[in-house]
C-alpha positions in Angstrom: 0.1 0.2 0.1 1.5 3.3 -0.9 -0.1 5.1 2.2 2.7 6.4 4.7 1.8 7.5 8.2 3.3 10.6 9.1 3.8 12.0 12.7 0.6 14.5 13.6 1.5 17.3 15.7 -1.8 17.9 16.7 -4.0 15.0 17.2 -7.8 15.4 16.0 -9.3 13.0 18.2 -9.0 9.9 20.2 -11.0 6.8 18.7 -12.2 3.7 20.7 -12.5 0.4 19.6 -16.0 0.9 19.3 -16.0 3.9 17.1 -13.2 2.0 14.8 -15.4 -1.0 14.7 -18.3 1.4 13.5 -15.9 2.7 10.5 -15.0 -0.5 9.5 -18.4 -1.5 9.1 -19.1 1.3 7.2 -16.2 0.7 5.0 -16.8 -2.9 4.5 -20.6 -1.7 3.2 -19.1 1.0 0.7 -17.0 -1.7 -0.8 -19.5 -4.8 -0.6 -22.7 -3.5 -1.3 -21.8 -0.1 -2.8 -18.7 -1.6 -5.4 -19.0 -5.4 -5.5 -22.7 -6.2 -5.3 -23.5 -3.1 -7.7 -20.9 -4.6 -10.1 -22.0 -7.7 -10.2 -25.8 -6.8 -10.4 -25.1 -4.5 -13.2 -22.4 -6.6 -14.6 -19.6 -4.0 -15.0 -16.1 -3.6 -13.7 -15.4 -2.2 -10.1 -13.9 1.0 -11.8 -16.7 1.8 -13.3 -19.1 1.3 -10.5 -17.0 3.5 -8.2 -16.8 6.4 -11.0 -20.7 6.0 -11.0 -20.9 6.1 -7.1 -18.4 9.4 -7.3 -20.8 10.9 -9.7 -23.7 10.3 -8.0 -22.6 11.6 -4.6 -21.0 14.8 -6.3 -24.7 15.4 -7.7 -26.1 14.5 -4.2 -23.6 17.0 -2.3 -25.3 19.6 -4.7 -28.4 19.1 -3.2 -27.7 19.1 0.4 -28.8 22.7 0.6 -32.2 21.7 0.6 -31.7 20.1 4.2 -32.9 22.7 6.5 -31.4 21.4 9.7 -27.9 22.8 9.6 -26.3 19.9 11.8 -28.2 17.2 9.9 -26.9 19.0 6.3 -23.3 19.0 7.9 -23.7 15.5 8.8 -25.0 14.4 5.6 -22.5 16.2 3.5 -19.5 14.9 6.1 -20.5 11.4 5.6 -21.1 11.9 1.7 -17.5 13.6 1.3 -15.9 10.6 3.5 -17.6 7.8 1.6 -16.1 9.8 -1.6 -12.6 9.9 -0.6 -12.8 6.4 1.0 -14.1 5.1 -2.8 -10.9 7.2 -4.2 -8.6 5.4 -1.8 -10.1 1.7 -3.0 -10.1 2.5 -6.7 -6.4 3.7 -6.2 -5.3 0.9 -4.1 -7.6 -2.0 -5.8 -11.0 -3.3 -4.6 -9.2 -6.6 -4.0 -7.2 -5.0 -1.2 -10.3 -3.2 0.6 -10.0 -5.3 3.4 -6.2 -4.4 4.0 -7.1 -0.9 3.6 -9.7 -1.3 6.3 -7.1 -2.8 8.6 -4.8 0.0 7.8 -7.3 2.7 8.5 -7.9 1.0 11.7 -4.5 0.9 12.7 -4.1 4.7 11.4 -6.9 5.6 13.7 -5.4 3.6 16.5 -2.2 5.8 16.1 -4.1 9.1 16.0 -5.7 7.8 19.4 -2.1 7.1 20.9 -1.0 10.5 19.7 -4.2 12.0 21.6 -3.3 10.3 24.7 0.4 11.2 24.5 -0.5 14.8 24.0 -3.1 14.9 26.9 -0.5 13.6 29.1 2.2 16.0 27.8 -0.6 18.9 28.7 -1.4 17.5 32.2 2.4 17.3 33.1 3.1 20.6 31.9 0.4 22.5 34.0 
């Protein structure tokens, strides 16, 4: 995999096991339902299915202004954007490697958690 983990200077969040498992389930669903099942149903290549998903999501994001509740709109947009980026990652690395990508992301998010803990410890020690 061509992804390199860099050192974060400011952790964005600490992830716990339940959060990472939820994301892993979301990732699995995006690939197994959104790519593999749809590709089989339409008898088309994975790349074509991903391109269609990205196009559909792009059109969808242009319509989210219709969601009146600003927090619901933001959540919906963030989820759609996250899915788009995940699809792009899977497309770049290969659908056949999606389970490895999910394992990598789990590790990445746990490393963010570790960075957050070290940051909290450093802050509490300096007070």
